[in-house]
C-alpha positions, 0 to 999 in steps of 0.5 A: 500500500505504501508504495502505491500511495507514494506513486499516487502522490508523487508520480501521478501528482494528482494533488497540490501537496499544500492544499490537498482537496479530494478528487472530483467524483468523476475523476478517473482516479477517484476509485484509488482515492477511495481505496486508500481511504478504506484501506487506511481506515481498516488499518486503523481499526486493526491497530485498535484491535491490538489494544483489545488483545493487550487487555485480553492478554492482561498486558497492562504494562503496554496499555497507557493513556498514549496507547489508548488515546492514539488507537481509539482516536485514529479510527474515529477521526479517519472515518470522520475525515473520509465521510466529511471530506474524502481521503485527500486531506489526510493522504500525505499524513497517512503515508508518513504514518504508514512508513513509521509503522513499517519501521516500528513493526519491523522493530517489534518483529526483530525484538520478538525473534530472540532475547539475543536479538532483542538485547542488540536492538539499540534503536527503539528510542529512535523510533519514538523520535521518528514519530515525533518528527512525523508529527512535526512534519504534519503540523508544518503541512497543516500550518502551510495549508492554513496560511493559504487563503484560497485553499478550500480544504474544510477548515474543521478537518484541518483544525481537528488534524492540527489538534490531534497531531499536537496532542500526539506530539505532546503525549509522545514527547512525554513518553520519550522523556519518561522512557528514555531521558529519565531512565538514562539519567537513573542508570547514570546515577546508579553507575556512580 
């Protein structure tokens, strides 16, 4: 899906990346836009089932406010965006998000292979950093879209995207500080 969406965005160039409005209903590629939206929505509901499995398996350590908020809000917001505006307004965000998830699930797979592999994986905290950079890029796109007076992307969609993305950035930053900066400081104090 990721390669197909990248081709759709950057090779076919069907959108103005600074003002991504949906394709007209009679456009020859409208079915692809609908396909991407539906596939991404299904993907977000699949991510939500991960939380359900954590609860069923009593993996409470993995359930946090960040995890629940992220996995509950995303399917709802994606559904609303597709219904209200079409998929175009968020397709670039989705491409970024899917790329980050490919990296993240690669890490999860590699860490599940064996304890030896898990202990040699040093890049977990960098995945969180990549997620935060993703949110920064999305906020930049949103700011650029809002700065264009002739862009007819529905403002409520842009504002909700901005608020949600800012919320994710704050929550992921908080997670990063707690998980990596404070734990590194504690390890340093114990070593002394």
